[in-house]
N, C-alpha and C positions, 0 to 999 in steps of 0.2 A: 268477296271482292269481286268485281267484275273486270272481265278482261277486254270487253269491247265498249265503246260509248253507244248510246241509243241516238238515233237520229229520226226525222220524220219518215224517211223511206226504208227504215230498218236499222241495221247495224252497219257502222263504218268498216271498211275492209282492212282491219288492223288488230293484231293480238299484241299486247305489251309483254315484254320480256324482263326478266331479272327484276331490278329495283326501279324500274321506270315508271313515270306518272305521266300521263297525258291530260293537260288541263286547258280549258278554255279561258282566255283573257276576260278580265272583267270589263264590261262594255263602257263603264264610267271612269276608266283608267286615265283617259286623256286630261280632261278639265276636272278641276276639283273646286270646292267652296270653303273658304275660311269660316271661322265661327261667327263672323259677322255678316257672312252672306256674300262677300266678295268672290267673284270667279277668278281663280287663278289658272291660267292657260298651262297646258302641257310644256310649254317652251320655256316657262319661267326657271331662271336660274337658281337651283337650291342644292343642297348637299346630295348625297347618295340617297335616293328614294327606293324603296322596295315596293313591289306590286302584288296586287291580289289575283288570283285565278281560281276557277272552279274545277275540281278534278272529275274527269269524265270517264277515265279508264285507269286501271293500275296492273302492274305486272305481278307475278305470283310471289315475289319476295318482298314486297312493299308491306310493312307491318304498322305504320303510325297513321296512315291516311286511308279513306276509303272514298268511292265515288260519291259526288255531292258535297264533300268538304270543300271549304274555302282555305286555300293555302297562300302563305306569304312567301315570296322568293324576290331574288336579285334579278331585274330584267336584263342586266348585262351578261348573266351567265345562263342564257337559255338558247335552246335550238328551237326553231319554228318549222311546222310541217302543215301543208294544205291537204285536207282530205274532203272531198266531195264539195268544194268551194268554200269551206270554213277554215281558218287559220287557228292552229292548236300550239300549245307549248309544250315542249318534251324537256322533263326535268328528271334528274336522279332524285330519290327520296332524300339523300343527304344534303341535297341543295335547298330543300324547303326548310324556312326559318321558323315557321310557326303555322298552326292550324287554328283557324277561328272557332272559338267555342260557341255552340248554339245558344247557350244561355250561362251567364255566371250567377253567383250566389243571391246578388241583389235583385235578380229579375231581368237585368239589362242584357242585350246581346253582347257576344264577344268582339263585335266589329267595331265598337266605339273604344278604340284604344287611346 
């Protein structure tokens, strides 16, 4: 498990501690499409909606996720940090609700829940 995320200029100046996870928000987290192809803006009123992010660094006590995993979390329970011009989300491992499976038994990806 990596303690520092990679960046084009090398490594970010951070070392994750304990059960902390540093994740990059999904670029498509704002707008989404319905199954019929209708674009739903991020400002549309809906129930509580969870968000996806990609893990870029983990602390030494993180057991269930690793760098590169896509994790599902509650965006209202997050802390943000800006490093070298990019914004990341800082989470505790217990705040992660699920990890996307790279592939399920029928061959489909785990992101189509």
